[in-house]
C-alpha positions in Angstrom: 0.0 0.0 0.0 1.5 3.4 -1.0 2.2 5.8 1.9 0.2 8.9 2.4 3.2 11.0 1.4 3.5 9.1 -1.9 -0.2 9.6 -2.6 0.0 13.4 -2.1 -2.9 15.5 -0.7 -5.8 14.7 -3.1 -8.9 16.8 -2.3 -12.0 14.6 -1.9 -15.6 15.4 -1.0 -17.4 12.4 0.4 -21.2 12.7 0.0 -23.8 10.7 2.0 -27.5 10.7 1.7 -30.0 9.3 4.3 -32.3 7.7 1.7 -29.5 5.8 0.0 -29.0 2.1 1.0 -31.5 2.4 3.8 -29.3 4.8 5.8 -26.0 2.9 5.4 -24.7 5.6 3.1 -24.3 8.1 5.9 -22.4 5.6 8.1 -20.3 4.6 5.1 -19.5 8.3 4.3 -18.3 9.0 7.9 -16.1 5.9 8.0 -14.6 6.5 4.6 -13.9 10.1 5.2 -12.0 9.3 8.4 -10.0 6.6 6.5 -9.2 8.9 3.6 -8.1 11.7 5.9 -5.8 9.3 7.8 -4.3 8.3 4.5 -3.3 11.9 3.7 -6.3 13.2 1.6 -7.9 16.6 2.2 -11.5 15.5 2.9 -14.7 17.3 3.3 -18.0 15.5 4.3 -21.2 16.5 2.6 -24.7 15.3 3.6 -27.7 15.7 1.3 -31.2 15.6 2.7 -33.4 15.4 -0.4 -32.6 14.7 -4.1 -32.9 18.4 -4.9 -30.8 19.7 -2.0 -28.2 17.0 -2.6 -27.7 18.2 -6.2 -27.7 21.9 -5.1 -25.1 21.1 -2.3 -22.7 19.6 -4.8 -23.2 22.4 -7.3 -22.5 25.0 -4.7 -19.3 23.2 -3.7 -18.1 23.0 -7.3 -18.7 26.7 -7.8 -16.1 27.6 -5.1 -12.4 28.1 -5.7 -11.5 25.2 -3.4 -13.7 22.7 -5.2 -12.6 19.1 -4.9 -10.8 16.9 -7.4 -13.1 14.0 -6.6 -16.7 13.6 -5.4 -17.0 10.2 -3.7 -20.5 8.7 -3.4 -21.1 6.7 -0.3 -24.2 5.0 -1.5 -25.8 3.1 -4.3 -26.8 3.8 -7.9 -29.6 6.2 -6.7 -27.0 8.5 -5.1 -24.7 8.2 -8.1 -27.5 9.4 -10.4 -28.0 12.5 -8.2 -24.3 13.3 -8.2 -24.1 12.9 -12.0 -26.6 15.7 -12.4 -24.2 18.1 -10.6 -20.7 17.0 -11.7 -21.2 16.0 -15.4 -19.2 18.2 -17.6 -17.3 19.8 -14.8 -14.0 17.8 -15.0 -14.5 16.5 -11.4 -13.9 12.8 -11.1 -16.4 10.4 -9.6 -15.4 8.0 -6.8 -17.5 5.1 -5.6 -17.9 3.8 -2.1 -20.4 1.0 -2.3 -22.7 0.3 0.6 -23.6 -3.3 -0.3 -23.2 -6.2 -2.8 -25.8 -5.0 -5.4 -24.3 -1.6 -6.4 -24.5 -2.2 -10.2 -22.1 0.5 -11.4 -19.4 -0.3 -8.8 -19.7 -4.0 -9.7 -19.4 -3.3 -13.4 -16.2 -1.2 -12.8 -14.5 -3.8 -10.5 -14.8 -1.6 -7.4 -14.6 -3.9 -4.3 -18.0 -4.6 -2.8 -18.3 -5.2 0.9 -14.8 -4.0 1.5 -14.8 -0.3 2.3 -11.1 0.2 2.8 -10.3 -1.4 -0.6 -12.9 0.8 -2.2 -11.5 3.9 -0.5 -8.0 3.0 -1.7 -9.4 3.1 -5.3 -10.8 6.6 -4.6 -7.5 7.6 -3.3 -5.1 6.1 -5.8 -7.1 4.5 -8.6 -6.9 5.1 -12.3 -9.3 7.4 -14.2 -11.6 5.7 -16.7 -14.0 7.6 -19.0 -17.4 6.0 -19.1 -20.6 6.7 -21.2 -23.4 8.6 -19.5 -27.0 8.2 -20.6 -29.4 11.1 -20.7 -33.1 10.5 -20.5 -35.8 13.1 -21.1 -39.5 13.2 -20.8 -40.1 16.8 -21.6 -38.1 19.6 -23.3 -36.7 20.9 -20.0 -36.6 17.7 -18.0 -33.5 15.6 -18.4 -31.9 13.0 -16.0 -28.4 11.6 -16.4 -27.8 7.9 -15.7 -25.2 5.2 -15.8 -27.4 2.2 -15.4 -30.7 1.8 -17.2 -34.2 3.2 -17.8 -37.1 0.8 -17.5 -40.4 1.4 -19.2 -43.6 -0.8 -19.0 -46.8 -1.5 -17.3 -45.1 -2.4 -14.0 -41.5 -1.5 -13.3 -41.5 -2.5 -9.6 -39.2 -5.5 -10.3 -36.4 -2.9 -10.3 -37.4 -1.2 -7.0 -35.0 -2.1 -4.2 -37.6 -4.0 -2.2 -38.1 -6.4 -5.2 -34.4 -7.1 -5.7 -33.9 -10.9 -5.7 -33.8 -12.0 -2.1 -36.4 -14.6 -3.3 -36.5 -14.6 -7.1 -39.8 -16.4 -7.6 -41.8 -14.4 -5.1 -41.6 -10.9 -6.8 -42.3 -12.5 -10.2 -45.4 -14.2 -8.8 -46.5 -11.0 -7.1 -46.0 -8.8 -10.2 -47.3 -11.2 -12.9 -51.0 -10.2 -12.5 -50.1 -6.5 -12.9 -47.6 -7.0 -15.7 -49.9 -6.5 -18.6 -48.6 -5.9 -22.1 -48.8 -2.2 -23.2 -48.6 -0.8 -26.7 -45.3 0.8 -27.4 -43.6 2.5 -30.3 -39.8 2.2 -30.1 -37.5 4.3 -32.3 -33.8 3.4 -32.4 -31.0 5.1 -34.4 -27.7 6.9 -34.3 -29.3 10.3 -34.8 -32.9 9.6 -35.8 -32.0 10.5 -39.4 -32.5 6.9 -40.5 -34.3 5.3 -37.5 -35.6 1.9 -37.0 -39.2 2.0 -35.7 -40.8 -0.9 -33.9 -44.5 -1.0 -33.0 -45.5 -3.9 -30.7 -47.0 -4.9 -27.3 -44.5 -5.3 -24.5 -44.3 -6.1 -20.8 -41.1 -4.1 -20.4 -38.5 -2.0 -22.4 -35.1 -1.5 -20.8 -32.7 1.1 -22.2 -29.4 0.1 -20.7 -25.9 1.6 -20.4 -24.8 -1.3 -18.3 -25.2 -5.1 -18.5 -26.7 -5.7 -15.0 -29.2 -3.4 -13.3 -31.1 -4.1 -10.1 -29.1 -7.3 -9.9 -30.6 -8.5 -13.2 -28.8 -9.1 -16.5 -31.5 -7.4 -18.6 -29.0 -5.9 -21.1 -26.3 -8.6 -21.1 -24.1 -7.2 -23.9 -24.2 -3.5 -22.8 -20.8 -1.8 -22.3 -20.0 1.4 -20.5 -17.6 2.6 -23.2 -19.0 1.8 -26.6 -21.1 5.0 -27.2 -24.3 2.9 -27.5 -27.4 2.1 -25.5 -28.6 -1.4 -25.4 -32.4 -1.9 -25.7 -34.1 -5.0 -24.4 -37.8 -5.5 -25.3 -39.7 -8.1 -23.3 -42.7 -8.7 -25.5 -46.1 -10.1 -25.0 -46.4 -13.8 -24.1 -49.1 -16.2 -22.8 -49.7 -15.9 -19.0 -47.8 -19.0 -18.1 -44.8 -17.9 -20.1 -45.0 -14.4 -18.6 -44.5 -15.8 -15.1 -41.5 -17.8 -16.3 -40.1 -14.7 -18.0 -40.5 -12.6 -14.9 -39.0 -15.3 -12.7 -36.0 -15.6 -14.9 -35.6 -11.8 -14.9 -36.0 -11.6 -11.1 -33.3 -14.3 -10.7 -30.9 -12.3 -12.8 -30.7 -14.8 -15.7 -30.2 -13.8 -19.3 -33.6 -14.4 -21.1 -33.6 -16.5 -24.2 -37.2 -16.5 -25.5 -38.8 -15.5 -28.8 -40.7 -12.7 -27.1 -37.4 -11.1 -26.0 -35.5 -9.0 -28.5 -32.3 -7.0 -28.2 -31.2 -3.8 -30.0 -28.5 -1.2 -29.9 -28.7 2.5 -30.6 -27.1 5.8 -29.7 -30.5 7.4 -29.4 -33.9 5.9 -28.4 -37.4 7.1 -28.1 -40.2 5.1 -26.5 -43.8 6.1 -26.7 -45.8 4.2 -24.1 -49.0 6.1 -23.1 -50.2 3.4 -20.7 -46.9 2.7 -18.9 -44.6 4.0 -16.3 -40.8 4.6 -16.4 -38.1 4.4 -13.8 -34.4 5.2 -13.6 -32.3 4.4 -10.6 -35.4 4.2 -8.4 -36.9 7.5 -9.6 -40.2 7.5 -11.4 -40.4 9.4 -14.7 -43.2 10.3 -17.1 -43.2 7.7 -20.0 -45.0 9.8 -22.6 -42.7 9.9 -24.5 -39.4 8.9 -23.1 -36.3 9.7 -25.1 -32.7 8.7 -24.3 -29.3 9.3 -25.8 -25.7 8.6 -24.8 -22.8 10.9 -24.1 -19.7 8.9 -25.0 -16.9 9.0 -22.4 -18.6 11.9 -20.6 -17.6 11.0 -17.0 -14.3 10.2 -15.4 -14.5 7.5 -12.7 -11.8 6.2 -10.4 -11.3 2.4 -11.0 -8.8 -0.2 -9.8 
């Protein structure tokens, strides 16, 4: 392990949020901040209270002359999504301090899960990697940045934290009655000049920047650095097959079924008047939902 002197005095702000990881984020933030300071970093602790105040707090910090080199998130993908709204395009690096074993972005980047000291060492002395950032919009002035995925359909609760697979068959059985196919119009393309338009009925459409989201491999071939979004369409199927599809999805298995199709695009538009949309636990209006990718838009510290 390099000494504190060898690492220099990196400036790091550690952000915690009471609603992230059921409160574990705040405890993680305090522990990590003390560890990083002991290792020679100049550390400031930030504490958000609501999504809006968390974003405003980070933006205020970045507007000051003593702004940090790194914003380290002590929380899950929901907190990372909030931080992205504030730091994207600023040149400030993102650090990840996972609070559990199901933090999808951290897992995809090889950040140690369940080992806070090792994750803190990555924040302190890791390498910078530029990753793609997705941008989803539901109105001309409403845009949300994300690194994981957007889910659109009649029932997206399978991706809520309470439904993550502690018992894979149970959430599928609970959700199957409410997972009704809805009419969608999906437009995929590089810039919409020569788009591919798909009109069908679907249980779920996932627009992913990452292979695994909510613990589920819904976009198995998605990569964080290819400048593309992966689109998985779970189409209409008979009731018995619907339950099996949802069970497989809840268990995190790759779905191989004629009703499931996979696509790639730099820009996507989904028109789903009867459905709902969700990104990192936040509900969106799904009428319509558009997304595009910003290639290499965010630097992240990785092992």
